[in-house]
C-alpha positions as CSV (number, residue, x, y, z in Angstrom):
1,M,36.8,11.9,6.2
2,P,33.0,12.3,6.1
3,S,31.0,9.6,4.4
4,I,29.2,10.1,1.1
5,T,26.0,9.7,3.1
6,S,26.8,12.6,5.4
7,L,27.9,14.8,2.5
8,I,24.7,14.2,0.6
9,S,22.5,14.7,3.7
10,Q,24.2,18.1,4.3
11,R,22.9,19.2,0.9
12,I,19.3,18.0,1.3
13,K,16.8,20.7,0.6
14,P,13.0,20.6,0.7
15,S,11.8,18.7,-2.3
16,C,8.1,17.5,-2.3
17,A,5.1,18.3,-0.2
18,V,2.6,15.5,-0.3
19,W,-0.8,17.0,0.1
20,E,-4.0,15.0,0.8
21,I,-6.4,17.7,-0.4
22,T,-9.5,15.7,0.5
23,L,-10.4,12.4,2.3
24,K,-13.4,12.0,0.0
25,C,-13.0,9.1,-2.3
26,N,-14.8,7.1,-4.9
27,S,-12.9,3.9,-4.1
28,N,-12.9,1.7,-1.0
29,C,-9.4,0.2,-1.0
30,I,-8.6,-2.5,1.4
31,H,-5.1,-1.1,2.0
32,C,-6.1,2.6,2.4
33,G,-3.9,4.0,5.1
34,S,-6.1,7.0,5.7
35,K,-9.5,5.2,5.7
36,A,-10.6,7.5,2.9
37,G,-14.2,7.7,1.8
38,K,-16.1,10.5,3.5
39,I,-15.0,14.1,3.4
40,R,-13.4,15.6,6.5
41,Q,-15.8,18.2,7.9
42,D,-13.0,20.7,8.6
43,E,-11.1,20.5,5.3
44,L,-9.3,23.6,4.1
45,N,-11.4,25.9,2.0
46,T,-10.2,27.3,-1.3
47,V,-8.7,30.5,0.1
48,E,-6.8,28.6,2.8
49,A,-5.5,26.1,0.2
50,L,-4.3,28.8,-2.2
51,N,-2.5,30.5,0.7
52,L,-0.9,27.2,1.7
53,V,0.5,26.8,-1.8
54,R,2.3,30.1,-1.4
55,E,3.7,29.0,2.0
56,I,4.9,25.8,0.5
57,R,6.8,27.8,-2.2
58,D,8.2,30.2,0.4
59,C,9.6,27.3,2.4
60,G,11.7,26.2,-0.5
61,F,9.8,23.1,-1.8
62,K,10.3,22.2,-5.4
63,G,7.0,20.5,-6.0
64,V,3.6,19.4,-4.7
65,A,2.0,16.0,-5.0
66,L,-1.8,16.2,-4.8
67,M,-3.5,13.0,-3.4
68,G,-6.4,12.0,-1.3
69,G,-8.8,10.3,-0.9
70,E,-9.3,11.0,-4.6
71,P,-7.9,14.5,-5.5
72,L,-9.8,14.8,-8.7
73,I,-13.2,14.8,-7.0
74,R,-12.5,17.8,-4.9
75,D,-14.5,20.6,-6.5
76,D,-11.6,23.1,-6.5
77,W,-8.7,20.8,-7.3
78,Y,-8.0,22.5,-10.6
79,E,-7.8,25.9,-9.0
80,I,-5.4,24.6,-6.4
81,A,-3.4,22.9,-9.1
82,Q,-3.3,26.1,-11.2
83,E,-1.9,28.0,-8.2
84,I,0.8,25.3,-7.8
85,K,2.0,25.8,-11.4
86,K,1.6,29.6,-11.2
87,N,4.1,29.6,-8.3
88,G,6.7,27.7,-10.3
89,L,6.3,24.4,-8.4
90,E,6.2,20.9,-10.0
91,L,2.8,19.3,-9.9
92,S,2.2,15.6,-9.5
93,I,-1.2,14.0,-9.0
94,V,-1.8,10.6,-7.4
95,T,-5.2,9.3,-8.6
96,N,-7.1,6.1,-8.9
97,G,-7.9,7.1,-12.4
98,L,-11.7,6.5,-12.2
99,T,-12.5,10.1,-13.2
100,L,-9.4,10.8,-15.2
101,N,-11.0,10.9,-18.6
102,D,-13.3,13.7,-17.4
103,N,-10.3,15.8,-16.4
104,I,-7.8,15.0,-19.2
105,Q,-8.0,18.4,-20.9
106,K,-7.5,20.2,-17.6
107,L,-4.4,18.0,-17.0
108,K,-3.1,18.9,-20.4
109,T,-3.7,22.6,-19.8
110,L,-1.8,22.4,-16.5
111,K,1.1,20.7,-18.2
112,V,1.2,18.3,-15.1
113,D,4.6,16.9,-14.4
114,C,3.4,13.4,-13.5
115,V,0.2,11.5,-13.0
116,S,0.6,8.4,-10.8
117,L,-2.1,5.7,-10.9
118,S,-2.5,2.7,-8.7
119,L,-2.3,-0.7,-10.3
120,D,-2.6,-3.4,-7.7
121,G,-3.4,-6.4,-9.9
122,G,-2.6,-7.8,-13.2
123,S,-6.2,-8.9,-13.6
124,A,-9.6,-7.3,-12.9
125,K,-10.4,-9.9,-10.3
126,I,-7.6,-8.9,-8.0
127,H,-7.3,-5.2,-8.7
128,D,-11.1,-4.6,-8.4
129,Y,-11.2,-6.6,-5.2
130,L,-8.3,-4.6,-3.6
131,R,-9.7,-1.3,-4.8
132,G,-13.3,-2.1,-3.7
133,S,-14.6,-0.8,-7.0
134,P,-16.0,-3.1,-9.8
135,G,-14.6,-2.1,-13.2
136,A,-11.7,-0.3,-11.7
137,F,-9.1,-2.4,-13.5
138,E,-10.5,-1.6,-17.0
139,K,-10.9,2.1,-16.1
140,T,-7.3,2.3,-14.8
141,L,-5.8,0.7,-18.0
142,N,-8.0,3.1,-20.1
143,A,-6.7,6.0,-18.1
144,I,-3.1,5.0,-18.6
145,N,-3.6,4.6,-22.3
146,R,-5.3,8.0,-22.5
147,L,-2.5,9.7,-20.7
148,K,0.0,8.1,-23.1
149,E,-2.1,9.2,-26.1
150,E,-2.0,12.8,-24.7
151,K,1.8,12.5,-24.1
152,L,1.4,13.2,-20.4
153,P,4.0,11.7,-18.0
154,V,2.5,8.6,-16.3
155,S,3.7,6.3,-13.5
156,V,2.2,3.3,-11.8
157,I,2.3,2.5,-8.0
158,T,1.7,-1.0,-6.8
159,A,1.2,-1.7,-3.1
160,V,2.1,-5.4,-2.4
161,S,0.2,-7.6,0.1
162,K,-0.5,-11.3,0.4
163,A,-3.6,-10.7,-1.8
164,N,-1.6,-9.6,-4.9
165,L,2.0,-10.9,-4.3
166,K,1.7,-13.3,-7.2
167,E,0.3,-10.6,-9.5
168,L,3.6,-8.8,-9.9
169,D,4.7,-10.8,-12.9
170,K,1.3,-10.1,-14.6
171,I,1.6,-6.4,-13.9
172,K,5.2,-6.4,-15.3
173,K,3.9,-7.8,-18.6
174,I,1.3,-5.0,-18.8
175,L,3.9,-2.3,-18.2
176,L,6.8,-3.7,-20.2
177,D,7.9,-1.5,-23.1
178,Q,5.2,1.1,-22.3
179,N,7.6,3.8,-21.0
180,I,5.8,3.8,-17.7
181,A,7.7,4.3,-14.4
182,W,6.7,1.6,-11.9
183,Q,7.1,2.0,-8.1
184,I,6.6,-1.0,-6.0
185,Q,5.9,-0.6,-2.3
186,I,4.5,-2.8,0.5
187,A,1.0,-2.3,2.0
188,I,1.5,-1.6,5.7
189,P,-1.0,-2.3,8.5
190,I,-2.4,1.2,9.0
191,G,-5.9,2.6,8.3
192,R,-8.2,-0.1,6.8
193,F,-5.4,-2.6,6.0
194,P,-5.5,-5.7,8.2
195,R,-2.3,-7.0,9.6
196,E,-3.0,-10.5,8.4
197,L,-2.6,-9.4,4.8
198,T,0.8,-7.9,5.4
199,I,3.5,-9.8,3.5
200,S,6.0,-11.8,5.6
201,R,9.6,-10.9,5.9
202,E,10.5,-13.7,3.5
203,E,7.9,-12.4,1.0
204,F,9.3,-8.9,1.5
205,Y,12.7,-10.2,0.5
206,T,11.4,-11.9,-2.6
207,V,9.8,-8.7,-3.7
208,G,13.2,-7.0,-3.3
209,L,14.7,-9.8,-5.5
210,F,11.9,-9.3,-8.0
211,I,12.7,-5.6,-8.4
212,A,16.4,-6.3,-8.6
213,I,16.1,-9.1,-11.1
214,N,13.9,-7.2,-13.4
215,A,15.9,-4.0,-13.1
216,K,18.9,-6.1,-14.2
217,K,17.0,-8.1,-16.9
218,Y,15.5,-5.1,-18.6
219,S,16.9,-1.7,-19.5
220,Y,15.5,1.3,-17.7
221,K,13.8,2.4,-20.9
222,R,12.0,-1.0,-21.2
223,L,11.0,-1.3,-17.6
224,P,11.8,1.6,-15.3
225,V,11.0,-0.2,-12.0
226,I,12.1,0.9,-8.5
227,G,11.4,0.0,-4.9
228,A,9.8,2.7,-2.7
229,H,11.2,4.1,0.5
230,C,9.7,1.3,2.5
231,F,12.2,-1.3,1.2
232,G,15.2,-2.5,3.3
233,H,18.5,-0.8,2.6
234,F,22.1,-1.7,2.5
235,S,21.6,-5.3,1.4
236,R,24.8,-7.4,1.2
237,F,23.6,-8.9,-2.1
238,V,20.7,-6.9,-3.6
239,P,21.7,-3.6,-5.3
240,N,20.1,-0.3,-4.4
241,L,16.4,-0.5,-5.3
242,G,15.6,3.2,-5.2
243,L,16.5,6.1,-7.5
244,D,18.9,7.6,-5.0
245,P,21.3,6.3,-2.3
246,W,19.5,5.9,1.0
247,I,20.5,8.6,3.5
248,G,17.8,8.1,6.1
249,C,14.1,8.8,6.3
250,Q,13.3,12.2,4.8
251,A,10.0,12.8,6.7
252,G,10.0,16.4,7.6
253,I,13.3,17.1,5.9
254,S,13.0,17.0,2.1
255,V,9.4,15.7,2.2
256,L,6.3,16.8,4.0
257,G,2.8,15.4,4.7
258,I,-0.2,17.7,4.7
259,Q,-3.7,16.5,5.7
260,S,-6.8,18.0,4.2
261,N,-7.6,19.9,7.3
262,G,-4.2,21.6,7.4
263,N,-2.5,19.2,9.9
264,I,1.2,18.8,9.2
265,K,3.3,15.7,9.6
266,G,6.7,14.8,8.4
267,C,5.0,12.1,6.3
268,L,1.4,11.1,5.8
269,T,2.1,7.4,6.7
270,L,3.0,8.4,10.2
271,P,0.4,8.0,13.0
272,D,-1.5,11.1,14.2
273,K,0.8,11.5,17.3
274,F,3.3,12.9,14.8
275,I,1.0,15.8,13.9
276,E,3.3,18.8,14.5
277,G,0.9,21.6,14.0
278,N,-1.9,23.1,11.8
279,I,-1.5,25.9,9.3
280,R,-4.6,27.6,10.6
281,T,-2.8,28.4,13.9
282,Q,0.9,28.4,12.9
283,S,2.9,29.3,9.8
284,L,4.2,26.3,7.8
285,K,7.7,27.7,8.3
286,T,7.4,27.6,12.1
287,I,6.0,24.0,12.0
288,L,8.8,22.9,9.8
289,E,11.4,24.4,12.1
290,N,9.9,22.5,15.0
291,I,9.9,19.2,13.1
292,R,13.6,19.6,12.1
293,L,14.6,20.2,15.7
294,K,13.3,16.8,16.7
295,Q,15.6,13.8,16.7
296,I,14.1,10.3,16.4
297,Q,15.8,7.9,18.7
298,I,16.7,4.6,17.0
299,K,15.7,1.7,19.2
300,G,15.5,-2.1,19.2
301,Y,17.1,-4.2,16.5
302,C,18.2,-1.2,14.5
303,A,20.1,0.4,17.3
304,D,22.8,-2.3,17.2
305,C,23.2,-2.4,13.4
306,D,26.6,-1.4,12.0
307,L,24.8,0.9,9.6
308,A,22.5,2.7,12.0
309,K,24.1,6.1,11.4
310,S,23.7,5.8,7.6
311,C,20.3,4.1,7.5
312,R,18.7,5.8,10.5
313,G,16.3,3.0,11.0
314,G,14.8,3.0,7.5
315,C,11.4,4.4,6.6
316,L,9.9,5.8,9.8
317,G,6.3,5.3,8.7
318,T,6.9,1.6,7.9
319,A,8.8,1.1,11.2
320,Y,5.9,2.4,13.2
321,A,3.3,0.4,11.2
322,I,5.1,-2.9,11.8
323,R,6.6,-2.2,15.2
324,K,4.6,-5.1,16.7
325,F,6.2,-7.6,14.4
326,D,9.2,-9.4,15.8
327,E,11.9,-8.0,13.5
328,P,12.3,-5.2,11.0
329,Y,11.4,-5.5,7.4
330,C,14.9,-4.8,6.1
331,L,16.8,-6.7,3.5
332,R,20.0,-6.5,5.5
333,A,18.3,-7.7,8.7
334,I,16.8,-10.7,6.9
335,E,20.2,-11.5,5.4
336,N,21.9,-11.2,8.8
337,K,19.5,-13.9,10.0
338,I,20.3,-16.1,7.1
339,F,24.0,-15.5,7.5
340,P,24.4,-15.1,11.3
341,S,28.2,-15.0,11.2
342,K,29.9,-11.6,10.5
343,Q,32.3,-13.5,8.3
344,F,31.2,-14.2,4.7
345,P,30.0,-17.8,4.6
346,M,31.9,-20.6,2.9
347,K,31.1,-21.1,-0.7
348,G,29.1,-24.3,-0.2
349,K,26.9,-22.7,2.4
350,L,26.5,-19.6,0.3
351,D,25.5,-21.6,-2.8
352,S,22.9,-23.6,-0.9
353,T,21.5,-20.4,0.7
354,I,21.2,-18.7,-2.6
355,S,19.5,-21.8,-4.0
356,S,17.0,-21.7,-1.2
357,I,16.3,-18.0,-1.8
358,R,15.9,-18.7,-5.5
359,N,13.4,-21.4,-4.8
360,M,11.5,-19.2,-2.4
361,F,11.3,-16.4,-5.0
362,H,10.0,-18.9,-7.6
363,N,7.4,-20.4,-5.2
364,L,6.1,-17.1,-3.8
365,I,6.0,-14.9,-6.9
366,L,6.4,-16.9,-10.1
367,K,4.6,-20.1,-9.4
């Protein structure tokens, strides 16, 4: 009998095209994976961008997420967004919020489906430091409040590093009872982000516990918190942290990454060796067909895992970013190191281990 994972995967259809419409940015984030700041000299022009929207529609995608850089400072972002809605696609915008008030009426007119803002600290000191922009914390909170006033759907994304690990509880207090979806992910060592600020595997596990504990403590209405695709899967103790069951990395399958010059990847977090083509020389349909013909070979630690067929090595972008680390950032892999025996440990050993994990969680995040 086929597994539920295989049954779901057979029904996967194109869902979201994540489109970096410009590399130009008015922030200078430490953890920026694309080293955004200056515009790419060969970015798609307006006509090319509008044609690409129609190609995205024709390939069966349900929605487009515009990001950057900072999407709202591209001169023709509104024209591109209008074309997305005109073609019956859902529209999401990922923004730092610094210019959001200047664009709020346009967002209302578009009836944008979601605006996602980055909130990387529970205080101005940490958030502004990570974003490289004095005053960013206050502007982000103002942008969130303005979106709520205008009854526009808003969500928050937090990228966790050693610099803001202990900010999670403060951010939680800001978001609690605000009807704001909160996605927590880890900052990975690509682009500008230095490896030494990447959280350890133990810290990674405590963030997983933080998400699980608060999802259990609060109703989804009070605190709709989830872990992003970069979190370990199939934990023996921690419940599923995402919205849906994990059925393998969806890069190039249900999701797609588009760079501002028309380069296509399965996911924008993947290194440039995964660029599969450019829409100036090939149709998006042809590029997608080529991506889906490729099979990623699972190697190393993951190849010997009993759940390799279901997990498929986790998030491919994260795996490549941290491939120089000794072991994968995976909840199950970390647990297998704590409990080396395939047999469930004796109660005394289990109790002492859970106590140790609880203390680690307290010391790393709450203290």
